[in-house]
N, C-alpha and C positions, 0 to 999 in steps of 0.2 A: 504494500500500500504506500503510495506516494503522499507525503505530507506537503503542506504549503511550503515549509522550509526547504524540503528536498526539491520541490519543483522550482522554487526561486533560486536555490543554489545551482541547480542544473542550468537554468537560464543565464545566470551570472557566468558560469564556466563556458557556456557556448559563446557568449559575447566576448569574453576574454580571449578564448581560442581564436575566434574570428579576427579580432584585432591583432593577435600575434601572427596569424597567417598573413595579414596584409603587411605587417612590419617585416616579416621574414621574406616575403616576396620582393619588398623594396631593397633589402640588403643582400640576400643570397642570389646566386645565379640558379637557373633551373637545374644545372648539373650538380651543384652543391646541395640543393634541396633533395634531389633524387638520391644522392649518396647518404644524406642524413636519414632519409626514410628507410633506405636499405639497412643502414646501421641499426637504427632503433627498432626495426622489426626483426632483426637477427637475434639469435640466442645471446650472443655477446653484448649486443646493444641493449637488450632487455635487462641483462645482468648489470650493465653500467647504470641504467636508469634506476634499477632497484637499489643500488648502492649509493646513488647520488645524495639522497637525504642524509644518510649516515656520514658521508664525506663532508657535507656542509656542517652538520652538527659537530664533527671532530675539529674543524678548523675555525669555526665561528667564535669561540671564546678568545682565541688568539687575536682575531681581527678586532673584536670589541675592546680588548685590553689595549691594543695598539692605538685605537682611536681615543680611548679614554686617556691614555698617557699623553697624547698630543693635543687634546682639547684646550688646555690652558694657553698654549702658544697660539693655536689657531684662533681662539676667542680674542686674544690680545690683538692679533693682526686684523681681525674683523672690526674690532672697536676702533683701530687706527683708521681704517678705511671709511667707516660710517660716522666717525666722530661722536659727539655727545647728543645725537638726535634723539 
């Protein structure tokens, strides 16, 4: 049984994927898109996709810490640019 939430979520995902398709078409050549499709529909490509979330979770804390450590300097530079507005 589909709930209102499930229906709306499916609609959102369709819209996002449609937008992504247009962006991909603007950036990649047809040959590149074909190769990507072939990769991600292959057993190895499906394995890569399955592990991608784990990969992001593994390195994300390092990226966050790096950004956190640089924020004071970046904020100071931003304040110099915008002044006391």
